[in-house]
C-alpha positions in Angstrom: -0.2 23.7 33.2 2.4 23.9 36.0 6.1 24.2 35.3 6.8 21.9 38.2 4.6 19.0 37.1 4.7 16.3 34.5 2.5 17.0 31.5 1.7 15.9 28.0 1.3 18.1 25.0 0.1 17.2 21.5 1.7 18.7 18.4 0.4 19.0 14.9 2.5 19.9 11.8 1.2 23.2 10.6 -0.8 23.3 7.4 1.5 23.7 4.4 4.6 22.8 6.4 6.8 20.2 4.7 7.1 16.9 6.7 10.8 16.8 5.5 13.5 18.1 7.7 16.7 18.4 5.6 20.3 18.2 6.8 20.9 21.8 5.7 17.9 22.9 7.9 19.3 21.0 10.9 22.7 22.5 10.4 21.2 26.0 10.2 19.2 25.5 13.4 22.3 24.3 15.2 24.3 27.3 14.0 21.6 29.8 15.2 20.8 28.0 18.5 23.6 26.6 20.6 21.1 25.3 23.1 19.9 22.4 20.9 20.1 19.0 22.5 23.4 17.1 21.9 21.3 14.3 20.3 20.5 16.7 17.5 24.2 16.9 16.7 24.4 13.1 16.7 21.4 12.9 14.4 23.0 15.4 12.0 26.3 13.3 11.9 24.3 10.1 11.4 22.4 11.6 8.5 25.6 12.9 6.8 27.3 9.5 7.4 24.5 7.6 5.8 24.0 10.2 3.1 20.4 10.6 4.0 19.2 14.0 2.9 16.3 14.4 5.3 14.2 12.9 8.1 10.5 12.6 8.0 8.5 14.6 10.6 5.3 13.0 11.9 2.1 14.8 11.2 1.0 14.4 14.8 3.4 14.0 17.7 3.0 13.6 21.5 5.6 14.9 24.0 5.6 14.4 27.8 7.8 16.7 29.8 9.0 15.1 33.0 10.6 18.0 34.8 10.9 16.1 38.1 13.4 13.6 36.5 14.9 16.0 33.9 13.8 14.2 30.8 11.1 14.1 28.2 9.3 11.4 26.2 8.0 11.7 22.7 6.4 9.6 20.0 4.8 10.0 16.6 1.1 9.8 16.9 0.5 9.8 13.1 2.0 7.5 11.9 1.9 5.7 15.2 5.4 5.2 16.8 7.0 4.0 20.0 7.8 6.1 22.9 11.3 7.4 23.1 12.9 8.9 26.3 15.5 11.6 26.1 17.5 12.4 29.3 18.3 16.1 29.5 22.0 17.1 29.2 23.8 18.7 32.1 23.4 22.1 30.5 19.7 21.6 30.1 19.4 20.5 33.7 21.2 23.7 34.8 19.0 25.8 32.6 15.9 24.1 34.0 16.9 24.6 37.6 17.7 28.2 37.0 14.5 29.0 35.1 12.0 26.1 34.7 9.4 28.1 32.8 12.0 29.5 30.4 13.5 26.1 29.7 10.1 24.5 29.0 9.3 27.4 26.7 12.6 26.9 24.9 11.6 23.3 24.3 8.3 24.4 22.8 10.0 27.0 20.7 12.2 24.3 19.2 9.1 22.3 18.1 7.6 25.5 16.7 10.7 26.1 14.7 10.3 22.6 13.3 6.8 23.6 12.1 4.5 22.3 14.9 1.7 24.0 16.6 1.0 22.9 20.2 -2.3 21.9 21.7 -4.1 19.8 24.3 -1.9 20.3 27.4 -2.7 17.7 30.1 -1.1 16.9 33.4 0.1 13.2 33.6 -0.8 10.8 36.4 1.8 8.9 38.3 0.5 5.7 36.7 1.0 7.1 33.3 4.5 8.2 34.1 5.3 4.8 35.5 4.1 3.2 32.3 6.3 5.5 30.2 9.3 4.7 32.5 8.7 1.0 32.2 8.4 0.8 28.4 11.5 3.0 27.9 13.6 1.5 30.6 16.2 0.0 28.2 16.6 3.4 26.5 17.1 5.1 29.8 19.7 2.6 30.9 21.6 2.9 27.6 21.7 6.7 27.9 22.9 6.5 31.5 25.6 4.0 30.5 26.7 6.2 27.6 27.0 9.1 29.9 29.2 7.1 32.3 31.5 6.1 29.4 31.7 9.7 28.2 32.9 10.7 31.7 35.8 8.3 31.6 
């Protein structure tokens, strides 16, 4: 695996690990690790607002790291879900430019903290990346628009 390419990794929830991620666990992770993605803070606020005590973690998950475009894609493989694209924050992009390997390892560490073990690393073809880009285009555009609004 190259830390300058686009690659996919599969994740499996460790045996005996609860598939429930509680609000209190998310809050604890955020207090211990200031590098968590801003979307995690938004997720925590949404859970509190809706009075939802936990989110379900998929048993199997796929993540595609697209370092060339500073983003990643993920989806639940079991149960089967749709691809979601997450654009990296400005801080994540700075971290990645400074230390690509360290940044990708930090992403992996986050998934390990959630209870996943990583396996089946594969480089992605340009066609595969184009397919992901095409199916998540509305999400990408919405995130870019939200960033522009935040700047004003």
